[in-house]
C-alpha positions in Angstrom: 133.4 119.8 117.8 136.0 117.4 115.5 133.8 117.2 112.6 136.6 119.4 110.7 138.6 117.7 112.0 137.8 114.2 111.2 136.9 116.2 108.1 140.2 117.5 107.6 141.6 113.8 108.1 139.1 112.1 105.3 141.1 114.7 103.0 144.7 114.0 103.7 144.0 110.7 103.4 142.1 110.6 100.2 144.9 112.9 99.0 147.2 110.4 100.1 145.8 107.6 97.9 146.0 104.0 97.9 149.4 103.9 98.7 150.3 102.5 102.2 153.3 103.7 104.2 155.1 102.3 107.4 155.0 105.2 109.0 153.7 105.2 112.2 150.0 104.7 112.7 149.3 108.4 113.8 149.0 108.9 110.5 147.1 106.7 108.6 144.2 107.3 111.6 142.4 109.0 113.6 141.3 108.3 117.5 138.3 109.7 118.5 136.9 108.5 122.3 133.5 108.5 123.2 131.9 107.9 125.8 132.2 104.2 127.0 134.1 103.1 124.0 137.8 104.5 122.1 137.3 104.3 117.6 140.3 104.4 116.1 138.4 106.1 112.4 141.1 104.4 109.6 138.8 105.6 106.7 136.1 107.6 104.4 133.4 105.0 103.3 131.1 108.0 102.2 130.0 111.4 102.1 126.4 113.7 102.3 124.9 116.9 102.2 125.5 116.9 106.1 127.7 114.4 107.1 130.9 111.7 106.4 131.2 107.2 107.0 133.7 106.0 107.9 135.4 102.6 108.1 136.6 102.4 112.6 138.0 100.1 114.1 136.2 99.9 117.8 138.5 100.3 121.2 138.1 99.7 123.7 134.5 99.2 125.2 132.4 100.2 128.9 130.1 97.9 130.1 128.0 100.4 131.9 124.5 100.0 130.7 123.3 103.4 129.4 126.8 104.7 128.0 128.8 101.6 126.7 128.2 100.6 122.6 126.3 97.3 121.8 128.8 95.1 120.9 130.2 91.3 121.4 132.8 89.6 123.3 134.4 90.2 120.1 138.2 92.3 120.2 138.5 95.8 117.9 135.4 94.9 115.6 134.6 96.8 112.6 132.0 99.7 112.5 130.6 102.5 110.8 130.9 106.1 111.8 128.2 108.1 110.0 129.2 111.4 111.7 127.2 114.2 111.3 126.8 118.8 111.8 124.8 119.5 113.2 122.9 116.9 114.9 121.1 114.3 114.3 118.8 112.2 116.1 115.8 110.8 114.2 118.3 108.8 112.0 119.0 106.3 115.3 115.1 106.7 116.4 113.6 105.4 113.3 116.2 102.7 112.2 115.2 100.9 116.1 111.5 101.6 115.0 112.1 99.7 112.2 113.9 96.8 113.4 111.2 96.8 116.3 108.2 96.6 114.0 109.4 94.9 110.8 109.0 90.3 110.8 112.5 89.2 111.7 113.2 87.7 108.4 113.4 91.4 107.3 115.1 92.8 109.9 118.7 91.5 108.2 117.8 94.3 105.3 117.8 97.0 107.3 121.3 98.2 108.9 121.7 97.9 112.5 122.2 100.8 114.8 124.3 100.2 117.9 125.1 103.6 120.1 123.9 107.4 118.6 126.7 110.1 120.8 124.5 113.5 120.8 126.6 116.2 121.4 124.6 119.9 120.9 126.9 120.2 117.4 127.4 117.2 116.2 126.6 113.5 116.3 128.3 110.2 116.5 125.9 107.1 114.8 127.7 104.1 114.6 126.9 101.8 112.8 126.9 97.2 111.3 130.0 98.4 108.7 128.9 96.7 105.6 132.2 96.3 103.6 129.9 94.9 100.4 129.9 98.2 99.2 126.7 99.6 97.8 123.9 99.0 94.2 125.4 101.4 92.6 129.2 99.9 93.4 127.6 96.5 91.6 126.1 98.0 88.7 130.0 100.8 88.3 131.8 97.4 88.2 130.0 95.4 86.9 132.3 94.8 83.6 135.1 94.2 86.3 133.4 91.7 88.4 132.2 89.8 85.1 128.3 89.9 86.3 127.6 92.2 83.0 125.7 91.8 79.6 127.5 93.6 76.1 126.6 96.8 76.6 128.8 96.3 80.3 125.3 96.7 81.7 124.4 94.1 84.8 123.0 90.7 84.5 119.3 91.0 83.7 119.4 87.6 87.0 120.7 90.3 88.6 118.4 92.4 88.3 115.8 90.7 88.7 117.0 89.3 91.8 118.7 92.9 92.8 114.5 94.3 92.3 112.6 91.1 94.1 114.4 91.5 97.0 114.1 95.2 97.1 109.6 95.1 96.3 110.1 91.9 99.1 111.6 95.3 101.4 109.8 97.8 100.5 106.5 95.8 100.8 107.8 94.5 104.4 107.9 98.7 105.2 104.3 99.3 103.9 102.8 96.6 106.6 104.6 97.9 109.3 103.6 101.4 108.4 106.3 103.1 107.2 107.7 104.8 104.0 111.6 104.4 103.2 111.3 109.2 102.5 115.2 108.2 100.1 115.0 105.1 98.4 118.1 105.0 95.6 120.1 103.1 94.7 123.8 104.9 95.9 121.7 104.2 99.5 120.7 100.3 99.6 124.6 98.4 100.7 124.4 95.3 99.5 125.3 92.6 102.3 125.4 88.7 100.5 125.1 86.4 102.6 128.1 83.8 102.0 127.5 80.1 101.0 129.7 77.6 100.9 130.6 75.5 97.7 
């Protein structure tokens, strides 16, 4: 029964805009306690027809094998929380199956599901947080980032790079017997590795 209050939190957060006040943490965050894990919801990342994706900070985790998230030893790590109403078990299940089936070099192309909390009315899918945005974000902000050609289109070399990476991933998925049923530019999270200069 938390979906509506999270939706209300997201609306208040968007009305407040990007201005940060020194007011209490309670105004700018939402405490979400799940079995084995306390989350501090910080911001809305996106919204779809049935759910909302939030950025959250993991405040505590319990070491029960079945009830806790698969976390590193780091404290206060950031994750993405996908809250869906009505509940959705399929996405977690299929992400686990894809991770198990894909060759190692392609696994990093799929978001890793860390945990799933399912209730009668809604579900909470905990995922790796991707902070670089989507391919749609790159296209929309190409001119601002200095990676555009005339007419503010994404640079042709970058278009070829992302196209080749997508084709390699799709080919790998098909070889393992999976078809992506919702492949679109705003579902492609960018996860570029940093290179030392």
